[in-house]
C-alpha positions in Angstrom: 19.5 -105.3 27.1 16.6 -104.6 24.2 15.0 -101.3 24.2 11.4 -101.7 24.3 10.0 -99.5 21.5 7.5 -96.5 22.4 3.9 -97.5 22.4 2.0 -95.7 19.7 -0.3 -92.7 20.7 -3.6 -93.6 21.8 -6.6 -91.6 20.2 -7.2 -90.2 23.9 -3.1 -88.9 23.9 -4.2 -87.3 20.4 -7.2 -85.7 21.6 -5.6 -84.1 24.8 -2.9 -82.5 22.6 -5.6 -81.1 20.2 -7.4 -79.8 22.8 -4.1 -77.9 24.1 -3.3 -76.6 21.0 -7.0 -74.8 20.9 -6.5 -73.7 24.5 -3.3 -71.7 23.2 -5.2 -70.5 20.4 -7.9 -69.4 22.3 -5.1 -67.6 24.6 -3.5 -65.6 22.3 -7.2 -64.8 20.5 -8.2 -63.5 24.0 -4.8 -61.2 24.4 -6.1 -59.1 21.7 -6.2 -59.0 17.6 -2.7 -58.8 16.3 -1.7 -55.6 15.0 -1.5 -55.3 11.1 0.4 -53.0 9.3 -1.5 -50.7 7.0 -0.1 -50.4 3.6 -0.5 -47.0 2.2 -3.0 -46.2 -0.8 -0.4 -44.3 -2.6 -2.9 -43.8 -5.4 -5.8 -42.6 -3.4 -3.0 -39.6 -1.7 -1.8 -38.6 -5.1 -5.3 -38.3 -6.2 -6.3 -36.3 -3.4 -2.9 -34.4 -3.6 -3.9 -33.3 -7.4 -7.5 -32.3 -6.1 -5.8 -29.5 -3.6 -3.2 -28.3 -6.1 -6.1 -28.0 -8.6 -7.9 -25.9 -6.2 -5.3 -23.5 -5.0 -4.6 -23.2 -8.9 -8.2 -22.2 -9.6 -8.1 -20.0 -6.4 -4.9 -18.4 -8.0 -6.2 -18.0 -11.3 -9.3 -16.2 -10.2 -7.7 -14.0 -8.1 -5.3 -12.9 -11.0 -8.3 -12.5 -13.0 -10.2 -10.3 -10.0 -6.8 -8.1 -10.1 -6.3 -7.2 -13.9 -10.1 -6.5 -14.0 -9.3 -4.2 -11.0 -6.3 -2.7 -12.9 -8.5 -1.9 -16.0 -11.2 -0.1 -14.2 -12.3 3.0 -12.8 -13.3 2.3 -9.4 -15.4 5.7 -9.2 -17.6 4.7 -12.3 -17.1 1.2 -12.8 -16.2 1.6 -16.6 -12.6 1.2 -18.2 -9.9 2.9 -17.4 -7.8 4.7 -19.9 -5.3 1.4 -19.6 -8.3 -0.7 -20.0 -10.2 1.3 -22.8 -7.0 1.8 -24.9 -6.0 -2.2 -24.6 -9.4 -3.0 -26.0 -9.5 -0.2 -28.6 -6.4 -2.2 -29.7 -8.1 -5.2 -30.1 -10.8 -3.8 -32.0 -9.0 -2.1 -34.7 -7.2 -5.5 -35.2 -10.7 -7.1 -35.6 -11.9 -4.3 -37.7 -8.9 -4.5 -40.1 -8.8 -8.2 -40.4 -12.4 -8.5 -41.2 -13.4 -5.6 -42.3 -15.8 -4.5 -40.0 -16.6 -0.9 -38.8 -17.2 1.3 -35.9 -16.9 4.9 -34.5 -14.9 6.0 -31.6 -16.5 9.2 -29.7 -14.1 11.5 -27.4 -16.6 12.8 -25.1 -15.7 15.7 -22.7 -18.1 16.9 -20.0 -18.8 20.5 -19.9 -18.5 22.5 -16.9 -17.4 20.4 -14.4 -14.3 22.5 -13.1 -16.6 25.5 -12.1 -18.9 22.9 -10.5 -16.0 21.4 -8.4 -14.9 25.1 -7.5 -18.6 26.1 -6.6 -20.2 22.8 -5.1 -16.8 20.6 -4.3 -15.6 17.5 -5.6 -18.6 15.4 -4.5 -21.0 17.3 -7.1 -18.6 16.9 -9.8 -18.5 12.9 -8.9 -22.2 13.1 -8.9 -22.2 14.5 -12.4 -19.8 12.1 -13.7 -21.5 9.3 -12.4 -25.0 10.9 -14.1 -23.1 11.3 -17.5 -22.0 7.1 -17.5 -25.3 6.5 -16.6 -26.6 8.1 -19.7 -24.0 6.6 -22.1 -24.8 3.3 -20.5 -28.3 3.5 -21.2 -27.6 5.3 -24.8 -25.2 2.5 -26.3 -25.5 -1.2 -26.9 -24.1 -3.6 -24.5 -21.3 -5.1 -27.0 -20.5 -1.3 -27.1 -17.5 0.0 -24.8 -17.2 2.9 -22.4 -14.2 4.6 -20.8 -13.1 7.1 -18.9 -9.7 8.7 -20.1 -9.0 11.0 -17.1 -10.8 13.6 -15.5 -13.8 14.7 -17.1 -12.6 12.9 -20.4 -14.6 9.8 -21.8 -14.2 7.7 -24.8 -16.7 5.2 -26.2 -16.6 2.5 -29.1 -19.3 1.7 -31.0 -19.7 -1.3 -33.5 -21.1 -1.3 -36.9 -22.2 2.4 -37.4 -21.7 4.3 -40.7 -20.4 8.0 -40.7 -23.8 9.3 -41.0 -25.5 7.2 -38.1 -22.5 7.9 -35.8 -22.6 11.7 -36.0 -26.7 11.4 -35.6 -25.5 9.1 -32.4 -23.2 11.7 -31.1 -25.7 14.7 -31.5 -28.2 12.7 -29.6 -26.1 12.2 -27.0 -24.8 15.4 -26.4 -28.6 16.6 -26.1 -29.5 14.1 -23.9 -26.6 15.0 -21.6 -27.4 18.6 -21.6 -31.2 18.1 -20.7 -29.7 16.7 -17.5 -30.2 18.7 -13.7 -29.0 17.3 -10.9 -29.9 18.3 -7.2 -26.9 18.3 -4.9 -27.4 19.5 -1.6 -30.3 21.3 -2.6 -28.6 23.0 -5.4 -29.9 22.6 -8.8 -26.4 21.5 -11.3 -26.5 21.6 -14.9 -24.0 20.0 -17.2 -23.1 19.1 -21.0 -21.0 17.3 -22.9 -19.1 17.9 -26.1 -18.2 14.8 -28.5 -15.9 14.3 -31.2 -16.3 11.6 -33.4 -13.8 9.4 -35.8 -14.5 6.5 -37.9 -12.8 3.2 -37.4 -11.7 1.4 -40.3 -9.0 -0.6 -42.0 -7.4 2.9 -42.7 -6.6 3.9 -39.3 -4.8 2.7 -36.0 -5.9 3.2 -32.6 -3.5 6.1 -31.7 -4.4 7.8 -34.9 -8.4 7.0 -33.9 -7.8 8.3 -30.5 -6.2 11.8 -31.9 -8.7 12.2 -34.5 -11.5 12.0 -32.3 -9.8 14.2 -29.7 -9.4 17.0 -32.0 -12.7 16.9 -33.4 -13.9 16.9 -29.6 -12.2 20.4 -29.3 -13.8 21.6 -32.6 -17.3 20.8 -31.2 -16.4 22.3 -27.9 -15.6 25.4 -29.5 -18.6 25.5 -31.6 -21.0 25.0 -28.4 -19.5 27.6 -26.5 -20.3 30.5 -29.5 -23.5 28.7 -29.8 
């Protein structure tokens, strides 16, 4: 018995099948959007990590600079301590040797600080030291260096001075500090300073300059006592 061939689908049947597919697609869409797996942006993550590391590095470098500055500073007076001043003196002497520049090194000792401490206390002595540093800061150039070597002894490095000018400057500073009068808890306190001078040039190193200026300071102190 011969099989009857399937009849070709009518346009009506085709439309119904299309409607069923559209309905299925609409139902799937109603269930919500399909989750898509987001690909990580590796380049953006790397840039963000680099920015964070740079920020941390800058903060660490700033902290190190603060610690180094603190290690070289006298906290009472805000000038270089002995360590910081000697380091800068070595650098300056190297520059003077290389470029044939000139300068002068002063070593200054504050007179009568121990009797002031004994009579009025160390707070009075600190006030005297601050007044002396204030005088030095006002009367030397910003390019010059001031350092506290310890106790009542200071050093000043001055650039581009002849020996005559250096000795005149030292004498002027002595006179200015001699005229200082402080009032501490109603009491008048007078002080003074003796200054030794060493000239800086290609012929001298930092240690020798400090030793020479220190010796000159003691000679000057003896002269002032006799006077």
